[in-house]
C-alpha positions in Angstrom: -84.0 -131.4 -41.4 -85.8 -134.4 -42.7 -84.4 -136.8 -45.3 -85.8 -139.5 -47.4 -84.4 -143.0 -47.0 -83.1 -144.2 -50.4 -84.2 -147.8 -49.9 -87.6 -147.4 -48.2 -88.6 -144.0 -49.2 -89.6 -143.2 -45.6 -88.9 -139.9 -44.0 -86.2 -139.9 -41.4 -84.6 -137.2 -39.3 -80.9 -136.5 -39.0 -79.0 -136.8 -35.7 -79.3 -133.1 -34.9 -83.1 -133.1 -35.2 -83.4 -136.2 -33.2 -81.4 -134.5 -30.4 -83.6 -131.4 -30.5 -86.8 -133.5 -30.3 -85.4 -135.5 -27.4 -84.3 -132.2 -25.7 -87.8 -130.8 -26.0 -89.3 -134.0 -24.4 -86.7 -133.8 -21.6 -87.9 -130.4 -20.6 -90.9 -132.0 -19.0 -88.8 -132.7 -16.0 -88.0 -128.9 -15.7 -91.7 -127.9 -15.4 -91.5 -128.2 -11.7 -88.5 -125.8 -11.6 -90.4 -123.2 -13.6 -93.5 -123.6 -11.4 -91.4 -123.3 -8.2 -89.8 -120.0 -9.4 -93.1 -118.6 -10.5 -94.9 -119.4 -7.2 -92.0 -118.3 -4.9 -92.4 -115.3 -2.8 -89.3 -113.5 -4.0 -88.6 -110.1 -5.5 -89.7 -109.7 -9.1 -86.2 -109.0 -10.3 -85.0 -112.2 -8.8 -87.9 -114.1 -10.3 -87.3 -112.7 -13.7 -83.5 -113.4 -13.5 -84.2 -117.0 -12.4 -86.7 -117.6 -15.1 -84.3 -116.1 -17.6 -81.6 -118.6 -16.5 -84.0 -121.5 -16.7 -85.1 -120.4 -20.2 -81.4 -120.1 -21.3 -80.7 -123.5 -19.9 -83.7 -125.0 -21.8 -82.8 -123.4 -25.1 -79.1 -124.2 -24.8 -79.8 -127.9 -24.0 -82.3 -128.2 -26.9 -80.3 -126.5 -29.7 -76.6 -126.7 -28.9 -75.3 -130.2 -27.9 -76.8 -131.8 -31.0 -74.7 -129.6 -33.2 -71.4 -130.3 -31.4 -70.9 -134.1 -31.5 -68.1 -133.8 -34.1 -66.7 -130.5 -33.0 -63.2 -130.0 -31.3 -63.0 -131.1 -27.7 -62.7 -127.5 -26.3 -66.1 -126.7 -27.8 -67.6 -129.8 -26.3 -66.1 -129.0 -22.9 -67.5 -125.5 -23.0 -71.0 -126.8 -23.8 -70.8 -129.1 -20.7 -69.4 -126.4 -18.5 -72.4 -124.1 -19.4 -74.8 -126.8 -18.4 -73.0 -127.2 -15.1 -72.7 -123.5 -14.3 -76.3 -122.4 -15.1 -77.9 -124.8 -12.5 -75.2 -123.8 -9.9 -76.2 -120.1 -10.4 -79.8 -121.1 -9.4 -78.8 -122.7 -6.1 -79.4 -119.5 -4.1 -83.0 -119.5 -5.4 -84.0 -123.1 -5.8 -81.7 -124.6 -3.1 -80.4 -128.1 -3.5 -83.2 -128.9 -6.1 -81.2 -126.9 -8.6 -78.5 -129.5 -8.5 -80.9 -132.1 -9.9 -80.5 -130.2 -13.2 -76.9 -131.6 -13.4 -78.4 -134.8 -14.8 -78.7 -132.8 -18.1 -75.0 -131.9 -17.9 -74.2 -135.6 -17.3 -76.2 -136.7 -20.3 -74.5 -134.1 -22.5 -71.1 -135.1 -21.1 -71.7 -138.7 -22.0 -72.9 -137.6 -25.4 -70.0 -135.3 -26.3 -67.0 -136.4 -24.4 -64.8 -139.4 -24.6 -66.2 -142.4 -22.7 -63.9 -142.3 -19.7 -64.1 -138.5 -19.5 -67.9 -138.6 -19.7 -68.1 -141.3 -17.0 -65.8 -139.4 -14.7 -67.9 -136.3 -15.1 -71.1 -138.3 -14.3 -69.5 -139.6 -11.1 -68.3 -136.2 -10.1 -71.7 -134.6 -10.7 -73.4 -137.4 -8.7 -71.0 -136.8 -5.8 -71.6 -133.0 -6.2 -75.3 -133.5 -6.0 -74.9 -135.4 -2.7 -72.6 -132.7 -1.4 -75.1 -130.0 -2.2 -77.8 -132.0 -0.4 -75.6 -132.3 2.6 -74.7 -128.6 2.5 -78.3 -127.5 2.5 -79.3 -130.0 5.1 -81.5 -132.0 2.8 -81.8 -135.8 2.6 -79.1 -137.3 0.4 -80.6 -138.1 -3.1 -78.9 -141.5 -3.6 -81.4 -142.6 -6.2 -80.9 -139.4 -8.3 -77.1 -139.7 -7.9 -77.2 -143.3 -9.2 -79.5 -142.2 -12.0 -77.0 -139.6 -13.0 -74.3 -142.2 -13.3 -76.6 -144.7 -15.1 -77.7 -142.0 -17.6 -74.1 -141.1 -18.3 -73.2 -144.7 -18.9 -76.2 -145.2 -21.2 -75.4 -142.1 -23.3 -71.7 -143.1 -23.5 -72.6 -146.4 -25.0 -75.2 -144.9 -27.3 -72.8 -142.3 -28.7 -70.1 -145.0 -29.1 -72.5 -146.7 -31.5 -73.1 -143.4 -33.3 -69.3 -142.9 -33.7 -68.9 -146.4 -34.9 -71.6 -146.0 -37.5 -70.1 -142.8 -38.7 -66.7 -144.4 -39.0 -68.3 -147.3 -41.0 -70.0 -144.7 -43.3 -66.8 -142.8 -43.9 -65.0 -146.1 -44.5 -67.6 -147.1 -47.0 -67.4 -143.8 -48.8 -63.6 -144.0 -48.9 -63.8 -147.5 -50.3 -66.3 -146.3 -53.0 -63.9 -143.5 -54.0 -61.0 -146.0 -54.1 -63.1 -148.4 -56.2 -63.9 -145.6 -58.7 -60.2 -144.6 -58.8 -59.1 -148.2 -59.3 -61.7 -148.7 -62.1 -60.6 -145.5 -63.8 -57.0 -146.6 -63.6 -57.9 -150.0 -65.0 -59.8 -148.5 -67.9 -57.0 -146.1 -68.6 -54.3 -148.8 -68.5 -56.3 -151.2 -70.7 -57.1 -148.5 -73.2 -53.4 -147.6 -73.4 -52.6 -151.3 -74.0 -55.3 -151.7 -76.6 -55.0 -148.5 -78.5 -51.2 -148.4 -78.4 -50.8 -151.9 -79.7 -53.7 -151.8 -82.2 -52.8 -148.4 -83.7 -49.2 -149.4 -84.0 -50.2 -152.6 -85.8 -52.6 -150.7 -88.0 -49.9 -148.2 -88.9 -47.4 -150.9 -89.7 -49.9 -152.9 -91.8 -51.1 -149.7 -93.6 -47.5 -148.7 -94.4 -46.7 -152.2 -95.8 -49.9 -152.1 -97.9 -48.9 -148.7 -99.3 -45.5 -150.0 -100.3 -47.1 -153.0 -102.0 -49.6 -151.0 -104.1 -48.5 -151.2 -107.7 -46.0 -154.0 -107.0 -48.2 -156.7 -105.5 -51.8 -155.6 -105.4 -53.0 -158.9 -104.1 -50.7 -158.7 -101.1 -51.6 -155.0 -100.6 -55.3 -156.0 -100.6 -54.6 -158.7 -98.0 -52.8 -156.2 -95.8 -55.7 -153.7 -96.1 -58.0 -156.5 -95.1 -55.8 -157.1 -92.1 -55.9 -153.4 -91.2 -59.7 -153.5 -91.4 -59.8 -156.6 -89.1 -57.4 -155.0 -86.6 -59.6 -151.9 -86.5 -62.7 -153.9 -85.8 -60.9 -155.9 -83.1 -59.6 -152.7 -81.5 -63.1 -151.2 -81.4 -64.5 -154.4 -79.9 -61.6 -154.4 -77.3 -62.4 -150.8 -76.4 -66.1 -151.6 -75.8 -65.2 -154.7 -73.8 -62.7 -152.7 -71.7 -65.3 -150.1 -70.9 -67.7 -152.8 -69.7 -65.0 -154.7 -67.8 -65.4 -158.0 -69.8 -62.3 -157.8 -72.0 -60.1 -161.0 -72.1 -56.6 -161.3 -73.5 -55.5 -164.5 -75.1 -51.8 -165.3 -74.9 -51.9 -167.5 -78.0 -53.7 -164.8 -79.9 -51.2 -162.1 -78.8 -48.3 -164.3 -80.0 -49.9 -164.8 -83.4 -50.6 -161.1 -83.7 -47.1 -160.3 -82.6 -45.6 -162.5 -85.2 -47.7 -161.0 -88.0 -47.0 -157.4 -87.0 -43.3 -157.9 -86.4 -42.9 -159.5 -89.8 -44.9 -156.7 -91.5 -42.5 -154.2 -89.8 -39.5 -156.1 -91.3 -38.4 -157.7 -88.0 -37.4 -161.3 -87.9 -39.4 -162.9 -85.2 -38.4 -166.0 -83.2 -41.3 -167.7 -81.5 -41.5 -171.1 -79.6 -41.4 -174.0 -82.0 -44.8 -175.1 -80.9 -46.8 -172.1 -79.6 -49.8 -174.1 -78.5 -47.7 -176.5 -76.5 -45.8 -173.6 -74.9 -49.0 -171.8 -74.0 -50.5 -175.0 -72.5 -47.6 -175.3 -70.1 -48.5 -172.0 -68.5 -51.2 -171.8 -65.8 -54.5 -170.6 -67.3 -54.8 -167.7 -64.8 -51.4 -166.4 -65.9 -51.9 -166.5 -69.7 -53.9 -163.3 -69.9 -51.4 -161.4 -67.8 -48.5 -162.7 -70.0 -50.5 -161.8 -73.1 -50.5 -158.2 -71.9 -46.7 -158.4 -71.5 -46.3 -159.7 -75.0 -48.6 -157.0 -76.4 -46.8 -154.1 -74.7 -43.3 -155.4 -75.3 -43.9 -156.0 -79.0 -45.5 -152.6 -79.4 -42.4 -151.0 -78.0 -40.1 -153.1 -80.3 -42.0 -151.7 -83.3 -42.2 -148.2 -82.1 -38.8 -147.6 -80.6 -36.2 -150.4 -81.1 -35.5 -150.3 -84.9 -34.7 -153.9 -84.3 -33.8 -156.6 -86.9 -34.8 -159.6 -84.7 -37.1 -160.2 -81.8 -37.2 -163.4 -79.8 -40.1 -164.4 -77.6 -39.4 -167.2 -75.1 -42.1 -168.9 -73.0 -41.6 -171.0 -69.9 -44.1 -172.3 -67.4 -43.8 -169.3 -65.2 -42.5 -166.5 -67.4 -42.3 -164.8 -70.8 -39.3 -162.9 -72.1 -39.2 -160.6 -75.1 -35.7 -159.7 -76.4 -34.7 -157.6 -79.4 -31.4 -156.5 -80.9 -32.4 -152.9 -81.5 -31.4 -149.8 -79.5 -33.0 -149.0 -76.1 -35.0 -145.9 -75.8 -33.3 -143.2 -73.7 -34.7 -142.2 -70.4 -36.9 -144.0 -67.9 -39.5 -146.5 -69.0 -42.7 -145.0 -70.4 -46.2 -145.2 -69.0 -46.9 -148.5 -70.8 -44.1 -150.4 -69.0 -44.9 -148.7 -65.7 -48.6 -149.7 -66.0 -47.5 -153.2 -67.0 -45.3 -153.5 -64.0 -48.2 -152.4 -61.8 -50.4 -155.0 -63.4 -47.9 -157.8 -62.9 -47.1 -156.7 -59.3 -50.8 -156.7 -58.5 -50.9 -160.4 -59.5 -47.9 -161.1 -57.2 -45.4 -161.3 -60.1 -42.3 -159.4 -61.1 -41.4 -157.5 -64.3 -37.9 -156.5 -65.3 -37.2 -154.4 -68.4 -34.1 -152.6 -69.6 -31.1 -152.6 -72.0 -29.1 -155.8 -72.4 -25.4 -155.9 -71.8 -24.7 -157.1 -75.4 -27.1 -154.6 -76.9 -30.8 -154.5 -77.5 -33.6 -154.4 -75.0 -35.3 -157.1 -72.9 -38.6 -157.5 -71.0 -39.2 -160.4 -68.7 -42.3 -161.1 -66.6 -42.5 -163.9 -64.0 -45.7 -165.0 -62.4 -46.2 -166.9 -59.2 -48.0 -170.2 -58.4 -46.1 -172.2 -61.0 -43.5 -174.9 -61.1 -40.5 -172.7 -60.9 -38.2 -175.7 -61.2 -39.4 -176.1 -64.8 -38.5 -172.5 -65.6 -35.1 -173.5 -66.8 -36.5 -176.0 -69.3 -37.7 -173.3 -71.7 -38.9 -174.3 -75.1 -36.7 -173.9 -78.1 -37.2 -171.2 -80.7 -37.3 -171.3 -84.4 -37.2 -168.7 -87.2 
């Protein structure tokens, strides 16, 4: 069948059609065999039988090998065997000239079989041709024997390029599938981080506003305004995530964490100077640690029922500790996705109950001055 090239719009044929076209052209060299059989003074039955074998050889060569390049090796071996046997069956009629048809078998062997197997077959057929010449008392066809070997070598190299191109195509397709899967995973992970944190913050702020209505309407209005702002930011984050341009600010996440934790009635301890603490962290690591702060604080609000939460920053890490109760069972999808995100950046994330009670999450990132890790900044209420 013909196909249209996606880049040039030109018509092109697939490999099978190319083989069939080449096979038709190659039959020019068999015209002399057809003429020889037709003009021979032999019984009609023998003539019909010989022409039938020649026609079967022609049709088989044109239509079968091109369909078998990626078939199992027994099928390929059977195809080559047919092209060896049919000329051998014509030896009683055409004599040693029938052996010249083995060049077709050698070409197909180089096309279908492994390189060393195809080359071995080419050499064997070349020797077989010379043996047939000797058996019939004809001059040895050294030129044709060398041609058989040369054509086999040419076809072996040609098919090696075909197989390489196919492997490259399959690899490209696999990489495309992996890229799509990775992008889906990224979007799903980011949407979990965004919606989980934002909806939790909105719920906390909305609950606080409800409690303040009738008691402090001004404060309630301020909280409703904060809810509206959080909803707008969440919508913007979702759009940015879908387009792949979303950025997370560590300083911004710390500010939001403090506000949301306080609204939830949790006493929060942050670095005494947030800006200075953030500045000590390598810029490439700030967004990653911002994700850690976001997920850990969301879990504190959702599950911990904590009274205090302490966030500590160091040049190569962030740690979030609460005094609440740890959720039973294994870590949820949020922490699992967070661990994958940190690991993909070459860092480590540990999360679990603390010996003295509460829950802790710590993320460490590479490419920082780890000697300064111990000199963490102080915290203040």
